[in-house]
VOLOVO-866722 format. One record per residue (C-alpha): x, y, z; residue number from 0. Coordinates in steps of 0.1 Angstrom, whole numbers. Layout:
BEGIN
(node (X; Y; Z); NUM)
...
This chain:
BEGIN
(node (-102; 306; 146); 0)
(node (-93; 297; 178); 1)
(node (-58; 299; 183); 2)
(node (-36; 277; 211); 3)
(node (-2; 276; 194); 4)
(node (27; 275; 220); 5)
(node (56; 282; 198); 6)
(node (89; 272; 213); 7)
(node (120; 288; 196); 8)
(node (147; 265; 193); 9)
(node (180; 266; 173); 10)
(node (193; 235; 153); 11)
(node (161; 218; 155); 12)
(node (130; 217; 121); 13)
(node (114; 240; 110); 14)
(node (116; 279; 92); 15)
(node (113; 309; 117); 16)
(node (90; 331; 113); 17)
(node (103; 366; 96); 18)
(node (105; 382; 127); 19)
(node (130; 353; 141); 20)
(node (170; 355; 139); 21)
(node (179; 333; 101); 22)
(node (189; 305; 125); 23)
(node (166; 307; 144); 24)
(node (139; 275; 145); 25)
(node (103; 268; 151); 26)
(node (88; 234; 162); 27)
(node (55; 235; 175); 28)
(node (37; 211; 201); 29)
(node (2; 209; 211); 30)
(node (-5; 183; 230); 31)
(node (-36; 198; 252); 32)
(node (-59; 198; 226); 33)
(node (-67; 163; 221); 34)
(node (-90; 143; 237); 35)
(node (-86; 112; 261); 36)
(node (-67; 86; 231); 37)
(node (-84; 65; 217); 38)
(node (-115; 85; 213); 39)
(node (-135; 103; 189); 40)
(node (-134; 132; 181); 41)
(node (-97; 134; 186); 42)
(node (-100; 174; 200); 43)
(node (-113; 181; 226); 44)
(node (-145; 204; 225); 45)
(node (-135; 233; 226); 46)
(node (-109; 232; 200); 47)
(node (-133; 210; 175); 48)
(node (-139; 225; 144); 49)
(node (-113; 251; 151); 50)
(node (-82; 236; 143); 51)
(node (-73; 239; 102); 52)
(node (-50; 214; 86); 53)
(node (-35; 221; 48); 54)
(node (-28; 190; 30); 55)
(node (-9; 195; -3); 56)
(node (-15; 167; -23); 57)
(node (-16; 149; -60); 58)
(node (-49; 145; -76); 59)
(node (-54; 113; -92); 60)
(node (-74; 117; -124); 61)
(node (-102; 91; -117); 62)
(node (-108; 113; -88); 63)
(node (-129; 147; -86); 64)
(node (-98; 174; -76); 65)
(node (-121; 189; -52); 66)
(node (-112; 172; -22); 67)
(node (-132; 198; 3); 68)
(node (-161; 184; -15); 69)
(node (-148; 145; -12); 70)
(node (-173; 127; 17); 71)
(node (-136; 109; 26); 72)
(node (-125; 141; 41); 73)
(node (-163; 156; 47); 74)
(node (-164; 121; 66); 75)
(node (-128; 126; 83); 76)
(node (-136; 159; 97); 77)
(node (-169; 151; 115); 78)
(node (-150; 123; 125); 79)
(node (-119; 139; 139); 80)
(node (-132; 172; 146); 81)
(node (-103; 188; 127); 82)
(node (-109; 210; 92); 83)
(node (-90; 206; 64); 84)
(node (-75; 232; 36); 85)
(node (-67; 219; 2); 86)
(node (-40; 226; -23); 87)
(node (-45; 199; -50); 88)
(node (-23; 196; -78); 89)
(node (-24; 175; -110); 90)
(node (8; 153; -113); 91)
(node (31; 177; -130); 92)
(node (21; 206; -113); 93)
(node (21; 185; -79); 94)
(node (57; 177; -84); 95)
(node (70; 214; -88); 96)
(node (48; 222; -59); 97)
(node (59; 196; -36); 98)
(node (96; 203; -43); 99)
(node (92; 245; -39); 100)
(node (78; 245; -3); 101)
(node (104; 214; 2); 102)
(node (131; 234; -7); 103)
(node (123; 267; 5); 104)
(node (99; 268; 37); 105)
(node (77; 285; 14); 106)
(node (39; 278; 12); 107)
(node (50; 250; 34); 108)
(node (16; 230; 37); 109)
(node (7; 212; 74); 110)
(node (5; 180; 58); 111)
(node (14; 159; 23); 112)
(node (-13; 139; 19); 113)
(node (-10; 109; -11); 114)
(node (27; 126; -11); 115)
(node (51; 104; -34); 116)
(node (80; 112; -14); 117)
(node (111; 98; -30); 118)
(node (141; 85; -10); 119)
(node (157; 126; -23); 120)
(node (130; 141; -5); 121)
(node (131; 125; 28); 122)
(node (169; 121; 30); 123)
(node (172; 155; 17); 124)
(node (143; 176; 38); 125)
(node (139; 155; 67); 126)
(node (148; 174; 101); 127)
(node (147; 209; 78); 128)
(node (111; 215; 65); 129)
(node (98; 177; 74); 130)
(node (98; 162; 106); 131)
(node (105; 133; 126); 132)
(node (80; 116; 132); 133)
(node (90; 88; 156); 134)
(node (81; 106; 187); 135)
(node (50; 113; 176); 136)
(node (46; 75; 165); 137)
(node (54; 63; 202); 138)
(node (33; 83; 221); 139)
(node (1; 97; 198); 140)
(node (-3; 66; 167); 141)
(node (-12; 36; 188); 142)
(node (-20; 13; 153); 143)
(node (11; 27; 136); 144)
(node (33; 16; 162); 145)
(node (20; -17; 163); 146)
(node (21; -22; 128); 147)
(node (50; -12; 133); 148)
(node (65; -33; 160); 149)
(node (45; -64; 147); 150)
(node (68; -60; 108); 151)
(node (97; -53; 118); 152)
(node (103; -56; 79); 153)
(node (78; -23; 77); 154)
(node (93; -5; 102); 155)
(node (132; -7; 83); 156)
(node (113; -2; 52); 157)
(node (104; 31; 64); 158)
(node (136; 40; 83); 159)
(node (155; 65; 67); 160)
(node (199; 63; 74); 161)
(node (199; 90; 100); 162)
(node (170; 65; 125); 163)
(node (144; 87; 117); 164)
(node (110; 79; 101); 165)
(node (95; 117; 77); 166)
(node (69; 98; 57); 167)
(node (44; 72; 63); 168)
(node (35; 42; 39); 169)
(node (11; 16; 27); 170)
(node (8; -16; 42); 171)
(node (-3; -42; 35); 172)
(node (-17; -68; 64); 173)
(node (-38; -101; 68); 174)
(node (-23; -114; 35); 175)
(node (-33; -143; 23); 176)
(node (-17; -180; 37); 177)
(node (14; -187; 23); 178)
(node (20; -150; 12); 179)
(node (44; -128; 25); 180)
(node (53; -103; -6); 181)
(node (28; -86; -28); 182)
(node (31; -81; -69); 183)
(node (11; -56; -87); 184)
(node (4; -73; -119); 185)
(node (4; -106; -132); 186)
(node (5; -132; -164); 187)
(node (-25; -136; -172); 188)
(node (-25; -160; -203); 189)
(node (-53; -176; -232); 190)
(node (-67; -211; -210); 191)
(node (-97; -213; -235); 192)
(node (-71; -211; -267); 193)
(node (-47; -242; -248); 194)
(node (-72; -261; -246); 195)
(node (-89; -256; -280); 196)
(node (-54; -266; -291); 197)
(node (-48; -292; -266); 198)
(node (-17; -275; -253); 199)
(node (-3; -274; -220); 200)
(node (2; -249; -202); 201)
(node (45; -239; -207); 202)
(node (66; -242; -179); 203)
(node (96; -233; -192); 204)
(node (106; -212; -220); 205)
(node (107; -235; -248); 206)
(node (78; -242; -240); 207)
(node (62; -207; -239); 208)
(node (81; -198; -268); 209)
(node (61; -227; -284); 210)
(node (25; -223; -269); 211)
(node (33; -186; -286); 212)
(node (41; -202; -323); 213)
(node (10; -217; -319); 214)
(node (-13; -190; -304); 215)
(node (-1; -169; -331); 216)
(node (-4; -195; -362); 217)
(node (-39; -208; -352); 218)
(node (-55; -179; -328); 219)
(node (-50; -141; -326); 220)
(node (-55; -120; -353); 221)
(node (-24; -111; -373); 222)
(node (1; -80; -362); 223)
(node (-13; -60; -387); 224)
(node (-44; -60; -374); 225)
(node (-26; -52; -333); 226)
(node (-23; -88; -329); 227)
(node (5; -105; -311); 228)
(node (6; -137; -290); 229)
(node (29; -118; -261); 230)
(node (18; -83; -257); 231)
(node (43; -64; -232); 232)
(node (34; -23; -220); 233)
(node (66; -9; -212); 234)
(node (104; -18; -197); 235)
(node (90; -35; -165); 236)
(node (69; -56; -187); 237)
(node (99; -66; -204); 238)
(node (117; -74; -172); 239)
(node (94; -94; -161); 240)
(node (104; -118; -188); 241)
(node (140; -124; -171); 242)
(node (120; -141; -141); 243)
(node (119; -169; -168); 244)
(node (160; -172; -162); 245)
(node (158; -168; -127); 246)
(node (165; -126; -132); 247)
(node (152; -101; -108); 248)
(node (162; -66; -125); 249)
(node (131; -42; -109); 250)
(node (158; -31; -84); 251)
(node (189; -16; -98); 252)
(node (195; -51; -114); 253)
(node (212; -65; -88); 254)
(node (197; -93; -69); 255)
(node (202; -116; -41); 256)
(node (174; -150; -40); 257)
(node (198; -181; -31); 258)
(node (208; -178; 3); 259)
(node (240; -159; 5); 260)
(node (229; -124; 14); 261)
(node (256; -112; -14); 262)
(node (241; -93; -42); 263)
(node (245; -103; -78); 264)
(node (247; -82; -104); 265)
(node (220; -97; -134); 266)
(node (235; -84; -167); 267)
(node (270; -99; -162); 268)
(node (253; -132; -160); 269)
(node (250; -161; -187); 270)
(node (215; -161; -174); 271)
(node (211; -126; -186); 272)
(node (224; -129; -226); 273)
(node (196; -160; -220); 274)
(node (172; -143; -214); 275)
(node (175; -116; -242); 276)
(node (182; -144; -263); 277)
(node (148; -158; -257); 278)
(node (133; -123; -259); 279)
(node (150; -120; -291); 280)
(node (131; -148; -304); 281)
(node (95; -135; -295); 282)
(node (108; -103; -320); 283)
(node (120; -121; -346); 284)
(node (88; -144; -348); 285)
(node (65; -119; -343); 286)
(node (52; -133; -311); 287)
(node (56; -101; -293); 288)
(node (44; -61; -298); 289)
(node (73; -47; -320); 290)
(node (67; -14; -307); 291)
(node (65; -28; -265); 292)
(node (93; 5; -258); 293)
(node (63; 29; -259); 294)
(node (29; 2; -259); 295)
(node (11; 17; -226); 296)
(node (-10; -10; -211); 297)
(node (-37; 22; -218); 298)
(node (-27; 12; -253); 299)
(node (-38; -30; -249); 300)
(node (-66; -16; -236); 301)
(node (-78; -4; -262); 302)
(node (-80; -32; -288); 303)
(node (-78; -58; -256); 304)
(node (-124; -63; -258); 305)
(node (-132; -56; -291); 306)
(node (-115; -98; -310); 307)
(node (-87; -120; -299); 308)
(node (-59; -104; -299); 309)
(node (-37; -117; -272); 310)
(node (-26; -145; -259); 311)
(node (-10; -134; -226); 312)
(node (2; -103; -209); 313)
(node (9; -88; -181); 314)
(node (-15; -68; -155); 315)
(node (-32; -67; -121); 316)
(node (-67; -87; -134); 317)
(node (-76; -97; -171); 318)
(node (-105; -73; -173); 319)
(node (-85; -42; -175); 320)
(node (-73; -54; -209); 321)
(node (-106; -76; -226); 322)
(node (-129; -68; -207); 323)
(node (-151; -86; -182); 324)
(node (-166; -105; -215); 325)
(node (-136; -123; -222); 326)
(node (-118; -121; -185); 327)
(node (-127; -160; -179); 328)
(node (-107; -171; -211); 329)
(node (-76; -160; -192); 330)
(node (-58; -177; -159); 331)
(node (-30; -171; -145); 332)
(node (10; -180; -152); 333)
(node (25; -203; -128); 334)
(node (64; -188; -128); 335)
(node (85; -203; -161); 336)
(node (121; -212; -155); 337)
(node (148; -227; -175); 338)
(node (143; -261; -158); 339)
(node (105; -261; -148); 340)
(node (104; -260; -113); 341)
(node (115; -229; -85); 342)
(node (104; -203; -106); 343)
(node (94; -169; -88); 344)
(node (78; -141; -94); 345)
(node (94; -105; -85); 346)
(node (82; -90; -58); 347)
(node (83; -59; -38); 348)
(node (78; -60; 6); 349)
(node (47; -54; 17); 350)
(node (54; -19; 22); 351)
(node (44; 12; 3); 352)
(node (65; 43; 12); 353)
(node (61; 79; 11); 354)
(node (29; 80; 18); 355)
(node (19; 111; 46); 356)
(node (46; 136; 58); 357)
(node (41; 161; 85); 358)
(node (63; 193; 80); 359)
(node (77; 217; 105); 360)
(node (51; 241; 92); 361)
(node (24; 223; 114); 362)
(node (11; 238; 147); 363)
(node (-4; 208; 157); 364)
(node (13; 179; 150); 365)
(node (2; 157; 177); 366)
(node (-32; 162; 161); 367)
(node (-24; 152; 129); 368)
(node (-8; 122; 137); 369)
(node (-40; 111; 157); 370)
(node (-58; 113; 128); 371)
(node (-38; 99; 101); 372)
(node (-33; 68; 126); 373)
(node (-75; 66; 128); 374)
(node (-65; 49; 89); 375)
(node (-39; 28; 105); 376)
(node (-67; 7; 125); 377)
(node (-74; -30; 108); 378)
(node (-103; -31; 138); 379)
(node (-122; 0; 124); 380)
(node (-136; 13; 94); 381)
(node (-125; 46; 85); 382)
(node (-97; 32; 61); 383)
(node (-121; 18; 39); 384)
(node (-139; 54; 36); 385)
(node (-113; 64; 12); 386)
(node (-113; 29; -12); 387)
(node (-148; 21; -12); 388)
(node (-170; 41; 9); 389)
(node (-193; 42; 44); 390)
(node (-209; 9; 52); 391)
(node (-244; 6; 46); 392)
(node (-239; 36; 29); 393)
(node (-216; 23; -7); 394)
(node (-209; -10; 4); 395)
(node (-232; -37; 30); 396)
(node (-220; -71; 47); 397)
(node (-242; -97; 35); 398)
(node (-240; -116; 65); 399)
(node (-237; -117; 105); 400)
(node (-207; -134; 105); 401)
(node (-190; -109; 77); 402)
(node (-177; -129; 53); 403)
(node (-189; -115; 24); 404)
(node (-197; -82; 8); 405)
(node (-204; -63; -16); 406)
(node (-211; -29; -30); 407)
(node (-242; -5; -27); 408)
(node (-236; 10; -58); 409)
(node (-250; 0; -97); 410)
(node (-228; -4; -118); 411)
(node (-241; 23; -139); 412)
(node (-237; 46; -110); 413)
(node (-207; 35; -99); 414)
(node (-178; 62; -113); 415)
(node (-199; 94; -111); 416)
(node (-202; 87; -67); 417)
(node (-171; 67; -63); 418)
(node (-152; 107; -81); 419)
(node (-163; 123; -51); 420)
(node (-167; 97; -23); 421)
(node (-132; 78; -24); 422)
(node (-95; 93; -26); 423)
(node (-83; 62; -32); 424)
(node (-75; 51; -70); 425)
(node (-41; 37; -78); 426)
(node (-15; 37; -50); 427)
(node (0; 68; -27); 428)
(node (-25; 61; -2); 429)
(node (-14; 66; 39); 430)
(node (-29; 36; 52); 431)
(node (-33; -2; 60); 432)
(node (-44; -21; 38); 433)
(node (-68; -55; 52); 434)
(node (-63; -84; 25); 435)
(node (-87; -105; 45); 436)
(node (-110; -78; 39); 437)
(node (-104; -78; 1); 438)
(node (-106; -114; -1); 439)
(node (-144; -113; 14); 440)
(node (-155; -94; -21); 441)
(node (-188; -109; -37); 442)
(node (-182; -96; -74); 443)
(node (-182; -116; -102); 444)
(node (-148; -108; -109); 445)
(node (-124; -105; -83); 446)
(node (-144; -145; -67); 447)
(node (-128; -149; -97); 448)
(node (-95; -133; -103); 449)
(node (-87; -132; -65); 450)
(node (-81; -169; -57); 451)
(node (-54; -167; -88); 452)
(node (-37; -136; -82); 453)
(node (-32; -146; -41); 454)
(node (-17; -184; -55); 455)
(node (3; -164; -76); 456)
(node (16; -146; -52); 457)
(node (25; -176; -32); 458)
(node (58; -171; -61); 459)
(node (64; -141; -49); 460)
(node (105; -128; -42); 461)
(node (122; -95; -32); 462)
(node (158; -99; -51); 463)
(node (167; -66; -34); 464)
(node (149; -45; -6); 465)
(node (137; -8; -2); 466)
(node (168; 6; 8); 467)
(node (177; 44; 18); 468)
(node (204; 58; 7); 469)
(node (220; 89; 28); 470)
(node (228; 123; 6); 471)
(node (265; 112; -1); 472)
(node (253; 83; -17); 473)
(node (230; 98; -33); 474)
(node (249; 121; -44); 475)
(node (274; 95; -60); 476)
(node (249; 72; -73); 477)
(node (230; 100; -96); 478)
(node (256; 94; -121); 479)
(node (262; 67; -120); 480)
(node (229; 49; -114); 481)
(node (221; 70; -151); 482)
(node (249; 55; -171); 483)
(node (253; 22; -158); 484)
(node (212; 24; -167); 485)
(node (212; 38; -199); 486)
(node (239; 16; -210); 487)
(node (221; -16; -199); 488)
(node (185; 0; -215); 489)
(node (205; 6; -249); 490)
(node (221; -26; -248); 491)
(node (186; -46; -239); 492)
(node (168; -25; -267); 493)
(node (192; -29; -296); 494)
(node (197; -64; -284); 495)
(node (161; -69; -291); 496)
(node (158; -55; -321); 497)
(node (189; -67; -340); 498)
(node (197; -95; -360); 499)
(node (232; -101; -342); 500)
(node (242; -74; -318); 501)
(node (237; -100; -285); 502)
(node (265; -125; -299); 503)
(node (286; -95; -314); 504)
(node (286; -70; -284); 505)
(node (283; -88; -256); 506)
(node (316; -94; -242); 507)
(node (324; -57; -239); 508)
(node (291; -51; -227); 509)
(node (293; -72; -196); 510)
(node (331; -52; -189); 511)
(node (316; -21; -166); 512)
(node (348; -6; -160); 513)
(node (344; 26; -169); 514)
(node (310; 28; -153); 515)
(node (325; 25; -113); 516)
(node (301; -6; -115); 517)
(node (322; -20; -83); 518)
(node (321; 12; -60); 519)
(node (282; 14; -73); 520)
(node (275; -25; -64); 521)
(node (295; -18; -26); 522)
(node (273; 10; -21); 523)
(node (241; -13; -32); 524)
(node (251; -45; -11); 525)
(node (259; -19; 21); 526)
(node (229; -11; 18); 527)
(node (214; -41; 18); 528)
(node (240; -51; 48); 529)
(node (220; -25; 75); 530)
(node (185; -36; 59); 531)
(node (186; -76; 66); 532)
(node (212; -64; 98); 533)
């Protein structure tokens, strides 16, 4: 392989030195001379095409073939860019171990982390050490990423750590539907057919919701001993959505600021928190929700859903994932519930998912690496779509010259098999720009039904607390506090829901939080909140 690296030894900069260097020395690589003219493909000059190889470490999603070397997405990327790739792909559990070991020691460090799943801890701990800052690379070699960040200050703030550097690239959602500012990944779906059969109105308040669930239990859904519940909850995250009914967003650190004041409030100390627990206790006590909610998974509920009348309401991205394609049309989205019937909201996040891609200080060609990934953030090009649905006129096609409708060219029978070796993106964590307007043009029966419903609900999405970064000091001080506070609240929720009289007997003592240093915990959260919106 042709080697054109220019290695400059600099003290105090990132990257572990080669064994021959003194321990205090650091090596940083810079090789812009290998690049072709900006905006052209391949991204390498002719003499370098096929001669530069980047090692990629990533986590394999179970639905995707772990043989990334033979995945069409990467094969197409190699042909497009002129780069070659070598892969270290692991299952989720093994990946976390390998990632942490490589970052901490600098041994067997890849050039790139792809679908990296980096945490706040990973970025602030290893940023400037084994992870290189991307600021200058973005400014000089990544025009698509720079444009998106310049046009979306929230996205830039969401990926900029407390030292002012960007160490990992995100998923960025662009061209959101009109009236939508934030994103949601799950929605309440309610059986509209049952409502119509029973002559019931769509519920708008918690009391109305309870009455609807009671009618569903009495007249429609299978009995609990067969697995049927009017409302089925799959774990803690689903349960916390019920607190939205009472004006609380508890999705981030139990705090929120939704009143425009800029001051965060701690949800578990509010009267609304108690009201919500009383409401959930009623659902539990009357058998209106599954009693094993804390251990139930989305897979569990989808195992029964398609085979009968089991559920009246559930949380999911789309109903067919729970009740199947035949029954999905019985369900519609539930508008926000509130104690007054008006002014409700759903917990949402800013349209950014961070920690998806990073370049390490072992990479000899960082300019080529950033230029390659920049192609996936160009919403005017098809390259990002290669990761999700494949190549135009191969795995999918436009249905009209105006590009207002498209469909897959892969049959339903072959879809799973073909996509397992064609795309790289299922779930979350892909470094690219998602053009939401493109997905609104998909002409499958399911998407034509569910997407307008989901788009409407996203208009109600509010961010109670943003995705901030904490520095190393904050993380050290917060870790024990957060662990104690989370454990304390989660135990209280579980006991209040399952045990008669527990909530009233323990409410006054629960909301004190004296021994948990809550005031200091909230000070740090408020400081980072203020920094984010400054």
